[in-house]
SERO-4910 file (N, C-alpha, C, O; in steps of 0.05 Angstrom, whole numbers):
BEGIN
 pado doro    nc1    nc2    nc3   cac1   cac2   cac3    cc1    cc2    cc3    oc1    oc2    oc3
  Met    A   3201  -1253   3384   3189  -1243   3410   3175  -1217   3404   3187  -1199   3393
  Thr    A   3149  -1215   3412   3133  -1192   3405   3132  -1174   3430   3132  -1183   3453
  Leu    A   3131  -1148   3425   3129  -1129   3447   3099  -1120   3450   3085  -1115   3430
  Ala    A   3091  -1118   3473   3064  -1108   3480   3062  -1078   3473   3081  -1062   3477
  Lys    A   3038  -1070   3462   3033  -1042   3454   3032  -1025   3479   3018  -1032   3498
  Asn    A   3044  -1004   3479   3043   -984   3501   3018   -967   3498   3016   -954   3477
  Pro    A   3000   -966   3517   2976   -949   3514   2982   -920   3511   2968   -905   3498
  Glu    A   3005   -911   3523   3012   -883   3521   3020   -875   3493   3015   -853   3483
  Asn    A   3033   -896   3478   3040   -889   3450   3016   -888   3432   3014   -872   3414
  Ser    A   2996   -905   3438   2972   -904   3422   2956   -880   3426   2945   -869   3407
  Asp    A   2955   -869   3451   2941   -844   3457   2956   -819   3443   2943   -800   3433
  Ser    A   2983   -822   3444   2999   -801   3431   2994   -801   3401   2994   -779   3388
  Glu    A   2989   -824   3389   2984   -825   3360   2957   -814   3353   2953   -802   3332
  Lys    A   2936   -818   3371   2909   -809   3365   2907   -779   3369   2889   -767   3357
  Thr    A   2924   -767   3385   2920   -739   3392   2922   -721   3368   2906   -703   3364
  Pro    A   2943   -725   3351   2946   -709   3326   2922   -712   3307   2914   -694   3293
  Ile    A   2911   -738   3306   2888   -742   3289   2864   -725   3298   2850   -713   3282
  Arg    A   2860   -726   3324   2836   -711   3335   2841   -680   3330   2823   -665   3323
  Gln    A   2865   -672   3334   2870   -643   3329   2865   -635   3300   2854   -614   3295
  Asn    A   2872   -653   3282   2867   -648   3254   2837   -647   3248   2828   -630   3233
  Glu    A   2822   -667   3261   2793   -666   3256   2780   -640   3267   2762   -629   3254
  Ile    A   2789   -630   3289   2779   -607   3302   2784   -582   3284   2767   -565   3280
  Glu    A   2809   -582   3273   2817   -560   3255   2801   -560   3230   2793   -539   3221
  Asn    A   2796   -584   3219   2781   -586   3195   2751   -577   3199   2739   -563   3183
  Leu    A   2740   -584   3221   2712   -575   3229   2711   -546   3231   2693   -532   3221
  Ser    A   2732   -535   3245   2731   -506   3249   2734   -490   3222   2722   -470   3217
  Gln    A   2751   -502   3205   2754   -490   3178   2728   -491   3162   2721   -472   3149
  Asn    A   2714   -514   3163   2689   -517   3148   2668   -498   3160   2652   -486   3146
  Lys    A   2668   -494   3186   2650   -474   3198   2655   -446   3190   2637   -430   3185
  Asn    A   2681   -440   3187   2689   -413   3179   2680   -409   3150   2669   -388   3143
  Lys    A   2685   -429   3133   2677   -426   3105   2646   -422   3102   2637   -406   3085
  Leu    A   2631   -437   3119   2603   -435   3116   2594   -408   3126   2576   -396   3114
  His    A   2606   -397   3148   2600   -373   3158   2607   -350   3139   2592   -331   3137
  Lys    A   2629   -352   3125   2637   -332   3106   2618   -332   3083   2611   -311   3073
  Phe    A   2610   -357   3073   2591   -359   3052   2565   -346   3057   2554   -331   3041
  Cys    A   2554   -352   3081   2528   -340   3089   2530   -310   3091   2512   -295   3084
  Trp    A   2554   -301   3103   2557   -273   3108   2559   -258   3082   2548   -236   3080
  Asn    A   2573   -269   3062   2576   -256   3036   2551   -254   3021   2548   -236   3004
  Ile    A   2532   -272   3028   2506   -271   3013   2491   -245   3021   2480   -232   3003
  Phe    A   2492   -238   3045   2477   -216   3056   2494   -191   3059   2483   -169   3063
  Lys    A   2520   -193   3057   2538   -170   3062   2548   -158   3037   2558   -172   3019
  Gly    A   2546   -132   3035   2559   -120   3012   2589   -114   3017   2600   -122   3038
  Arg    A   2602   -101   2999   2630    -98   3001   2637    -76   3023   2655    -80   3039
  Arg    A   2623    -54   3023   2630    -32   3040   2609    -26   3061   2616    -26   3085
  Asn    A   2585    -22   3053   2564    -13   3072   2548    -35   3085   2528    -30   3098
  Gln    A   2557    -59   3082   2543    -83   3094   2515    -84   3084   2497    -88   3099
  Gln    A   2511    -80   3058   2485    -81   3045   2481   -108   3032   2501   -119   3024
  Pro    A   2457   -118   3030   2453   -145   3019   2457   -144   2988   2451   -124   2975
  Thr    A   2468   -166   2978   2472   -168   2950   2446   -174   2936   2424   -174   2948
  Ile    A   2448   -180   2909   2424   -186   2895   2412   -212   2906   2387   -213   2909
  Leu    A   2429   -231   2910   2420   -258   2922   2405   -253   2949   2385   -265   2956
  Gly    A   2418   -235   2964   2406   -229   2991   2378   -216   2988   2360   -224   3003
  His    A   2375   -197   2970   2349   -186   2964   2329   -207   2955   2306   -206   2963
  Phe    A   2338   -225   2938   2320   -246   2929   2311   -264   2951   2288   -270   2953
  Leu    A   2329   -271   2969   2322   -288   2991   2304   -274   3012   2286   -286   3024
  Ile    A   2308   -247   3015   2290   -233   3034   2262   -232   3022   2243   -237   3035
  Thr    A   2261   -224   2996   2235   -222   2983   2221   -248   2982   2197   -249   2987
  Ser    A   2236   -269   2975   2223   -295   2974   2213   -304   3002   2192   -315   3004
  Gly    A   2229   -300   3022   2221   -308   3050   2195   -292   3058   2176   -304   3069
  Leu    A   2193   -267   3052   2169   -252   3059   2145   -261   3044   2124   -262   3055
  Leu    A   2149   -267   3018   2126   -276   3001   2117   -304   3011   2093   -309   3012
  Ile    A   2136   -321   3019   2128   -347   3029   2113   -344   3056   2093   -358   3060
  Leu    A   2121   -326   3073   2107   -322   3097   2078   -311   3092   2059   -321   3105
  Ile    A   2075   -292   3074   2049   -283   3066   2032   -304   3055   2009   -307   3062
  Gly    A   2044   -321   3037   2029   -344   3026   2020   -364   3047   1997   -374   3046
  Ala    A   2038   -369   3064   2032   -389   3087   2010   -377   3105   1992   -392   3114
  Gly    A   2011   -350   3110   1989   -338   3125   1964   -340   3111   1944   -345   3124
  Tyr    A   1963   -335   3085   1939   -336   3069   1927   -365   3071   1903   -368   3076
  Cys    A   1943   -385   3067   1933   -413   3068   1922   -419   3095   1901   -431   3097
  Phe    A   1936   -412   3117   1926   -417   3143   1899   -403   3149   1881   -414   3162
  Leu    A   1898   -378   3141   1873   -363   3146   1850   -374   3130   1827   -375   3139
  Asp    A   1856   -384   3105   1836   -395   3088   1825   -421   3101   1800   -425   3100
  Arg    A   1840   -438   3111   1832   -463   3124   1817   -456   3149   1796   -468   3155
  Tyr    A   1827   -437   3165   1815   -431   3190   1787   -419   3185   1768   -426   3200
  Ala    A   1784   -400   3165   1758   -389   3161   1737   -409   3151   1714   -410   3161
  Val    A   1746   -427   3132   1727   -447   3122   1719   -467   3144   1696   -475   3146
  Lys    A   1738   -475   3161   1732   -493   3182   1712   -482   3202   1694   -496   3210
  Asn    A   1715   -456   3209   1694   -445   3227   1668   -439   3213   1648   -441   3226
  Ala    A   1668   -432   3188   1644   -427   3174   1628   -451   3171   1603   -450   3172
  Asn    A   1640   -476   3167   1626   -500   3165   1614   -508   3193   1593   -521   3194
  Lys    A   1627   -500   3214   1615   -505   3240   1591   -489   3246   1571   -499   3257
  Trp    A   1593   -464   3237   1570   -445   3242   1546   -450   3226   1523   -447   3235
  Ile    A   1551   -459   3201   1529   -461   3181   1523   -490   3176   1540   -505   3166
  Asp    A   1498   -499   3182   1490   -526   3175   1461   -524   3171   1445   -527   3190
  Ser    A   1453   -520   3146   1425   -516   3139   1410   -540   3130   1387   -537   3122
  Arg    A   1422   -563   3131   1410   -588   3122   1388   -597   3143   1392   -597   3167
  Val    A   1365   -605   3131   1343   -615   3148   1333   -642   3135   1337   -647   3111
  Glu    A   1321   -657   3152   1310   -683   3142   1283   -678   3129   1268   -661   3137
  Ser    A   1278   -694   3108   1251   -692   3095   1230   -703   3113   1234   -721   3130
  Met    A   1205   -693   3108   1183   -700   3125   1159   -705   3108   1155   -690   3088
  Pro    A   1141   -724   3113   1117   -727   3097   1096   -707   3104   1096   -696   3126
  Pro    A   1077   -701   3086   1056   -681   3092   1038   -691   3114   1038   -715   3121
  Ala    A   1021   -674   3125   1004   -681   3147    982   -698   3134    975   -695   3111
  Gln    A    970   -715   3151    949   -734   3142    924   -719   3133    910   -727   3114
  Asn    A    917   -697   3148    893   -681   3140    897   -663   3116    878   -651   3106
  Phe    A    922   -660   3108    928   -643   3085    930   -662   3060    949   -678   3058
  Lys    A    912   -659   3042    910   -677   3018    908   -660   2993    886   -657   2982
  Pro    A    930   -650   2983    929   -635   2958    930   -654   2934    936   -678   2937
  Thr    A    924   -644   2912    924   -661   2888    953   -670   2881    972   -658   2892
  Ala    A    956   -690   2864    982   -700   2858    999   -678   2844   1023   -675   2849
  Ala    A    987   -662   2827   1002   -640   2815   1010   -619   2833   1032   -608   2831
  Glu    A    992   -612   2853   1000   -592   2874   1022   -602   2892   1040   -586   2899
  Lys    A   1020   -627   2900   1041   -639   2917   1067   -639   2903   1088   -632   2914
  Ala    A   1067   -647   2877   1092   -646   2861   1105   -619   2858   1129   -616   2859
  Arg    A   1087   -600   2856   1096   -572   2853   1108   -562   2880   1129   -549   2880
  Leu    A   1095   -568   2902   1105   -560   2928   1133   -572   2934   1151   -558   2945
  Ile    A   1136   -597   2926   1162   -611   2930   1183   -598   2913   1206   -593   2921
  Glu    A   1175   -591   2888   1193   -579   2870   1202   -551   2880   1225   -543   2878
  Gln    A   1183   -536   2891   1190   -510   2903   1209   -514   2927   1229   -500   2929
  Leu    A   1204   -534   2943   1220   -539   2966   1249   -546   2958   1269   -539   2971
  Asn    A   1251   -561   2936   1278   -568   2925   1293   -544   2914   1317   -541   2917
  Gln    A   1276   -527   2901   1289   -502   2891   1299   -483   2913   1320   -471   2911
  Ile    A   1284   -482   2933   1291   -465   2956   1317   -478   2970   1335   -463   2978
  Glu    A   1317   -504   2972   1340   -517   2984   1366   -512   2967   1388   -507   2977
  Ser    A   1362   -512   2940   1385   -507   2922   1395   -479   2926   1419   -474   2926
  Arg    A   1376   -459   2929   1384   -431   2932   1398   -427   2960   1417   -412   2963
  Ile    A   1388   -441   2980   1401   -439   3006   1431   -448   3004   1448   -435   3014
  Gln    A   1436   -470   2991   1463   -479   2987   1480   -458   2970   1503   -454   2976
  Arg    A   1467   -446   2951   1481   -428   2933   1489   -404   2951   1512   -397   2952
  Tyr    A   1470   -391   2964   1476   -366   2979   1493   -372   3003   1508   -354   3013
  Ser    A   1492   -396   3013   1511   -404   3035   1540   -405   3025   1558   -395   3038
  Ala    A   1543   -417   3001   1570   -418   2990   1581   -390   2983   1605   -385   2987
  Met    A   1564   -372   2972   1572   -346   2966   1579   -330   2991   1598   -314   2990
  Met    A   1564   -333   3011   1567   -320   3037   1595   -326   3048   1611   -309   3055
  Val    A   1600   -354   3050   1626   -364   3061   1649   -356   3043   1670   -350   3054
  Phe    A   1646   -355   3017   1668   -348   2999   1677   -320   3003   1700   -315   3007
  Phe    A   1657   -300   3002   1664   -272   3006   1671   -266   3035   1688   -249   3040
  Tyr    A   1659   -279   3054   1666   -275   3082   1694   -284   3087   1709   -271   3102
  Lys    A   1703   -307   3075   1730   -318   3078   1750   -299   3066   1770   -294   3079
  His    A   1746   -288   3043   1765   -272   3030   1767   -244   3043   1788   -232   3045
  Tyr    A   1744   -234   3053   1744   -209   3068   1761   -212   3095   1776   -195   3103
  Tyr    A   1756   -236   3107   1771   -241   3132   1800   -243   3127   1816   -232   3142
  Ile    A   1808   -256   3106   1837   -259   3099   1848   -233   3092   1871   -227   3100
  Ser    A   1834   -216   3076   1844   -190   3068   1850   -172   3090   1872   -160   3091
  Ile    A   1832   -169   3109   1835   -151   3132   1856   -161   3151   1868   -145   3165
  Ser    A   1859   -188   3154   1879   -199   3171   1907   -194   3160   1924   -185   3175
  Leu    A   1911   -201   3134   1937   -197   3123   1945   -168   3119   1969   -161   3120
  Thr    A   1925   -151   3116   1930   -121   3113   1940   -112   3141   1959    -96   3142
  Ser    A   1927   -121   3163   1936   -112   3189   1964   -122   3196   1980   -107   3206
  Ala    A   1969   -148   3190   1995   -159   3196   2018   -146   3179   2039   -139   3190
  Ser    A   2012   -142   3153   2032   -129   3135   2036   -100   3145   2059    -90   3146
  Ala    A   2015    -86   3151   2018    -58   3160   2036    -57   3187   2050    -37   3191
  Leu    A   2034    -77   3203   2049    -77   3228   2078    -80   3221   2095    -65   3233
  Val    A   2085    -98   3204   2114   -102   3197   2124    -78   3181   2146    -69   3186
  Ala    A   2108    -68   3163   2117    -44   3149   2121    -20   3168   2139     -4   3164
  Gly    A   2104    -17   3188   2108      4   3207   2133      1   3223   2147     21   3228
  Ile    A   2140    -24   3231   2165    -28   3246   2190    -22   3229   2209     -9   3238
  Cys    A   2189    -31   3203   2211    -25   3185   2214      6   3180   2236     16   3179
  Leu    A   2192     19   3177   2192     48   3174   2203     62   3198   2215     83   3195
  Phe    A   2198     51   3222   2208     63   3246   2240     63   3247   2252     83   3254
  Phe    A   2251     41   3240   2280     38   3240   2292     54   3216   2314     66   3219
  Ile    A   2278     54   3194   2289     70   3171   2290    101   3178   2310    115   3173
  Ser    A   2269    110   3191   2266    137   3198   2287    147   3218   2293    170   3220
  Lys    A   2298    127   3234   2318    135   3254   2345    143   3241   2359    161   3251
  Val    A   2352    131   3218   2377    138   3204   2374    151   3178   2393    162   3167
  Gly    A   2350    151   3167   2345    163   3141   2345    141   3119   2356    119   3121
  Trp    A   2332    150   3096   2330    130   3073   2359    125   3062   2364    102   3055
  Lys    A   2377    145   3061   2402    140   3047   2420    122   3064   2436    106   3053
  Lys    A   2419    124   3091   2436    108   3107   2424     82   3117   2438     65   3129
  Ala    A   2398     79   3112   2385     55   3121   2396     30   3107   2406     32   3084
  Asn    A   2395      8   3119   2402    -17   3107   2381    -25   3086   2357    -22   3091
  Asn    A   2392    -34   3063   2372    -39   3042   2354    -63   3048   2332    -66   3035
  Ser    A   2363    -81   3066   2344   -103   3073   2320    -93   3087   2299   -105   3084
  Leu    A   2323    -72   3104   2298    -60   3116   2280    -46   3094   2256    -48   3095
  Ile    A   2293    -33   3075   2277    -20   3055   2264    -41   3038   2241    -38   3029
  Asn    A   2278    -63   3033   2266    -86   3018   2242    -97   3033   2221   -100   3020
  Ala    A   2244   -102   3058   2221   -112   3074   2200    -93   3075   2177   -100   3074
  Phe    A   2206    -66   3077   2185    -44   3077   2169    -44   3050   2145    -42   3050
  Val    A   2185    -47   3028   2170    -45   3002   2152    -70   2998   2129    -68   2989
  Val    A   2163    -94   3006   2145   -118   3003   2120   -116   3020   2098   -120   3011
  Thr    A   2124   -111   3045   2101   -109   3064   2082    -86   3057   2058    -90   3060
  Ser    A   2092    -64   3048   2075    -42   3039   2059    -49   3015   2036    -41   3013
  Ser    A   2071    -63   2997   2057    -73   2972   2035    -92   2981   2013    -92   2970
  Ala    A   2041   -109   3001   2019   -127   3010   1997   -111   3022   1973   -118   3019
  Val    A   2002    -90   3037   1982    -73   3049   1964    -62   3026   1940    -62   3027
  Ile    A   1978    -52   3006   1961    -40   2983   1944    -61   2971   1920    -57   2966
  Phe    A   1957    -84   2965   1943   -106   2950   1919   -117   2966   1896   -118   2955
  Phe    A   1923   -126   2991   1902   -138   3005   1883   -116   3016   1860   -122   3022
  Gly    A   1893    -92   3020   1874    -71   3030   1855    -61   3009   1834    -51   3016
  Asp    A   1862    -65   2982   1843    -57   2961   1823    -78   2952   1802    -72   2940
  Leu    A   1830   -104   2958   1813   -125   2949   1784   -124   2959   1765   -131   2944
  Pro    A   1780   -117   2985   1753   -116   2995   1736    -95   2980   1712    -98   2975
  Gly    A   1749    -72   2974   1734    -50   2960   1730    -57   2931   1708    -52   2920
  Ile    A   1749    -68   2918   1747    -74   2888   1726    -96   2884   1709    -92   2867
  Phe    A   1726   -117   2899   1707   -139   2896   1682   -137   2914   1664   -155   2914
  Lys    A   1681   -115   2929   1657   -112   2947   1653   -136   2964   1631   -146   2966
  Gln    A   1673   -145   2977   1671   -169   2994   1652   -167   3017   1635   -185   3021
  Asn    A   1654   -145   3031   1636   -143   3055   1607   -140   3045   1590   -154   3055
  Glu    A   1602   -123   3026   1574   -118   3017   1562   -144   3004   1539   -151   3009
  Thr    A   1577   -158   2989   1568   -183   2976   1562   -204   2998   1541   -217   2998
  Ser    A   1581   -207   3018   1577   -225   3040   1551   -219   3056   1537   -238   3063
  Glu    A   1546   -194   3061   1522   -187   3076   1498   -192   3060   1479   -203   3070
  Ala    A   1497   -185   3035   1475   -190   3016   1469   -219   3015   1446   -228   3017
  Ser    A   1489   -236   3011   1485   -263   3010   1475   -276   3036   1459   -295   3036
  Arg    A   1485   -264   3057   1474   -272   3084   1445   -268   3087   1430   -285   3097
  Asp    A   1435   -243   3077   1407   -235   3079   1390   -255   3063   1370   -265   3072
  Leu    A   1400   -260   3038   1384   -278   3021   1385   -307   3032   1365   -322   3028
  Tyr    A   1406   -315   3044   1408   -342   3057   1387   -344   3078   1372   -364   3079
  Leu    A   1384   -323   3097   1367   -324   3118   1337   -324   3110   1320   -338   3120
  Gln    A   1332   -306   3088   1305   -303   3078   1296   -331   3065   1273   -338   3068
  His    A   1314   -344   3051   1306   -371   3040   1303   -392   3063   1288   -411   3060
  Ile    A   1318   -389   3084   1313   -406   3107   1285   -404   3118   1272   -423   3124
  Ser    A   1277   -378   3119   1250   -372   3130   1228   -383   3111   1208   -393   3119
  Leu    A   1234   -379   3085   1214   -389   3065   1212   -420   3065   1191   -432   3063
  Arg    A   1234   -433   3068   1233   -462   3071   1217   -470   3095   1201   -489   3093
  Asn    A   1221   -456   3117   1206   -464   3141   1177   -460   3137   1161   -476   3147
  Glu    A   1168   -439   3122   1140   -434   3116   1128   -458   3099   1106   -467   3105
  Val    A   1144   -466   3080   1133   -488   3062   1132   -514   3078   1113   -529   3075
  Arg    A   1152   -520   3095   1150   -544   3112   1129   -543   3132   1116   -563   3138
  Ser    A   1124   -519   3143   1101   -517   3162   1075   -520   3148   1056   -531   3160
  Tyr    A   1072   -510   3124   1048   -513   3109   1043   -543   3102   1020   -552   3103
  Leu    A   1064   -556   3095   1060   -585   3089   1052   -601   3113   1039   -622   3111
  Ala    A   1061   -591   3138   1056   -605   3162   1028   -598   3174   1016   -614   3188
  Thr    A   1018   -574   3167    992   -565   3179    970   -560   3160    947   -562   3166
  Gly    A    978   -554   3134    959   -547   3115    947   -519   3117    926   -513   3105
  Gly    A    961   -502   3131    952   -473   3135    975   -455   3141    998   -463   3143
  Thr    A    969   -430   3144    988   -409   3149    978   -392   3172    955   -394   3181
  Ile    A    997   -374   3181    989   -355   3203    997   -327   3192   1018   -325   3180
  Gly    A    980   -308   3196    987   -280   3187    971   -273   3162    976   -251   3152
  Gly    A    954   -288   3152    939   -281   3128    917   -261   3133    909   -246   3114
  Asn    A    907   -260   3158    886   -241   3165    898   -217   3180    910   -221   3202
  Ser    A    895   -194   3170    907   -171   3183    894   -164   3209    906   -152   3226
  Glu    A    869   -171   3212    855   -165   3238    863   -184   3260    863   -177   3283
  Gln    A    869   -209   3252    878   -230   3271    905   -242   3259    905   -263   3247
  Pro    A    928   -228   3265    953   -236   3253    964   -262   3264    982   -274   3251
  Asp    A    954   -272   3287    964   -294   3299    945   -318   3294    951   -340   3304
  Ala    A    924   -314   3280    904   -335   3277    913   -354   3255    925   -346   3235
  Phe    A    906   -380   3259    913   -401   3239    891   -401   3217    867   -401   3223
  Asn    A    901   -401   3193    883   -399   3171    889   -424   3151    912   -428   3142
  Val    A    869   -438   3147    871   -460   3127    874   -448   3099    857   -433   3091
  Thr    A    895   -455   3085    899   -442   3058    899   -465   3037    910   -486   3041
  Glu    A    887   -458   3016    886   -477   2993    915   -481   2982    931   -462   2984
  Ala    A    920   -503   2972    947   -509   2962    954   -492   2937    977   -484   2934
  Asn    A    934   -487   2920    940   -472   2895    947   -442   2903    965   -430   2890
  Arg    A    934   -431   2923    940   -405   2931    967   -403   2944    982   -383   2940
  Phe    A    974   -422   2961    999   -422   2973   1023   -426   2954   1045   -415   2957
  Ile    A   1018   -442   2933   1039   -446   2911   1044   -420   2898   1067   -413   2893
  His    A   1024   -404   2892   1028   -379   2879   1041   -360   2898   1058   -344   2889
  Tyr    A   1036   -362   2923   1049   -344   2944   1079   -350   2944   1095   -331   2944
  Val    A   1087   -375   2944   1114   -383   2945   1128   -375   2919   1151   -366   2919
  Asp    A   1114   -378   2897   1126   -369   2871   1132   -339   2872   1153   -330   2862
  Lys    A   1115   -323   2883   1119   -294   2885   1143   -288   2903   1160   -271   2895
  Lys    A   1145   -301   2925   1168   -297   2943   1194   -306   2931   1214   -292   2934
  Met    A   1194   -328   2916   1219   -337   2904   1227   -317   2882   1251   -313   2878
  Ala    A   1208   -306   2868   1215   -286   2848   1228   -261   2859   1246   -250   2847
  Glu    A   1217   -253   2882   1228   -229   2896   1258   -234   2906   1275   -217   2905
  Leu    A   1262   -260   2915   1288   -267   2926   1308   -276   2906   1331   -282   2913
  Asn    A   1300   -279   2882   1318   -290   2861   1338   -269   2852   1333   -255   2832
  Lys    A   1361   -267   2865   1381   -248   2860   1410   -260   2862   1414   -280   2876
  Ile    A   1428   -248   2848   1456   -256   2848   1471   -231   2859   1478   -213   2844
  Pro    A   1477   -230   2885   1490   -205   2895   1519   -205   2892   1534   -208   2911
  Ile    A   1530   -201   2868   1557   -198   2862   1562   -173   2848   1550   -167   2827
  Gly    A   1582   -157   2858   1588   -131   2846   1617   -125   2848   1631   -135   2865
  Phe    A   1626   -107   2831   1654    -99   2831   1655    -68   2829   1636    -54   2821
  Asp    A   1678    -58   2838   1682    -28   2838   1709    -23   2827   1729    -21   2841
  Ala    A   1711    -21   2800   1737    -18   2786   1748      9   2792   1773     13   2789
  Thr    A   1734     28   2801   1744     56   2806   1763     55   2828   1781     73   2829
  Arg    A   1762     36   2847   1781     34   2867   1810     29   2857   1829     36   2872
  Ile    A   1813     18   2835   1840     13   2824   1856     38   2819   1880     39   2822
  Thr    A   1842     60   2810   1856     84   2804   1871     97   2827   1889    112   2823
  Gly    A   1862     90   2852   1875    102   2876   1900     87   2883   1915     96   2900
  Val    A   1905     64   2870   1931     49   2876   1954     65   2867   1974     67   2882
  Glu    A   1953     78   2843   1976     92   2833   1987    114   2851   2011    118   2853
  Asp    A   1968    128   2864   1976    149   2882   1991    137   2906   2011    148   2915
  Arg    A   1982    115   2917   1995    103   2940   2022     90   2933   2041     89   2949
  Val    A   2024     80   2908   2051     69   2900   2070     93   2896   2093     90   2903
  Glu    A   2061    115   2887   2079    138   2883   2089    148   2910   2112    155   2913
  Lys    A   2071    147   2930   2081    156   2957   2101    137   2968   2119    146   2983
  Leu    A   2099    112   2961   2119     93   2972   2145     97   2957   2166     96   2970
  Thr    A   2145    101   2930   2170    101   2915   2185    128   2917   2209    129   2916
  Val    A   2170    151   2919   2181    176   2920   2180    187   2948   2158    191   2959
  Pro    A   2201    192   2961   2201    201   2989   2191    231   2990   2197    248   2973
  Glu    A   2177    235   3011   2166    263   3014   2188    283   3022   2207    276   3037
  Lys    A   2186    307   3012   2206    328   3015   2203    339   3044   2180    343   3053
  Pro    A   2224    342   3058   2221    353   3085   2211    382   3086   2220    399   3070
  Thr    A   2193    387   3104   2182    413   3106   2198    430   3126   2206    420   3147
  Asn    A   2201    455   3119   2217    474   3136   2199    483   3159   2208    499   3176
***
C-alpha cells in the first residue's frame, strides 16, 4: 500500500535547497565585490594598485582612440559631402576647329588640371581632418584635465587619490600631444594653402572648358575687360602652360622648433610649483 506524497513535506524539503542557493549567490557576489575592490583599493589610503593604474590608463587611452576614430570618420564624411569637383566631359564647339595637335594638347592640359584638382583636394581634406581632430581632442582632454586638477587642488597633491593624478597625467599628456601637432605639421597653414590651390585650379579648369565651348576668352583687352575676344588655340595653350607653372606647388611644411617647447610643459606637469608667500 503506497502513501500519497504530502505537498507540505515537499515544500519543506525545497526550502533548505533554496536557502542554500541564495547563500551561494550572495557569497559569489561578495567574492566578486571584494575582487573588484581590491583591484582599485590599496591597503591603507584606498589608493589604486598597479593593476588599477593600468586599467585606468588603458581605459583613458581607449576613450581617446575611440574619439580619434569617430572624429576621423565624421570629418571625412562631411568633407566628401562638401567637395565634389567631378564634371562631365564635353565636346568642343562646332565653330571652334583647332588642329589635331592643338586639340590633343588642350585635352592633355585639361587632364593635368583635373589631376591636380584631385591632388589638392585630397591634401586639403587630409590636413583639415587632422587639424579638426587635434583641436577637438585637445579641448576634450583639457576639460577632463581641468576637472581632475580641480579635485586635486582641493586636498593637495600628497592627499589626492592617485587615480585622479593618473587621469590628470594621461589627459594632460594628450593635451600636449594633440595641441602641438597642428603647429609641428602646420596643419592649418597647409590646409589653407591646399584650399587656395584647389580653388585656383577649379577656376583654370573652367577657363579651359569655356574656351573649348566658345573658342574665345574674356578679359584680354584692358580697355574692354568684359568684351569677348576670339583667341587662337596656340596662344591659349601657352597661357594655360604659364598658369599651370605658377600654380605647380606642393604646400607641405613642418616646424620642428615647436618640439623644444614640449620639455618645458612636461616639466611643469611633473614638478609641482612651489607655493608663493
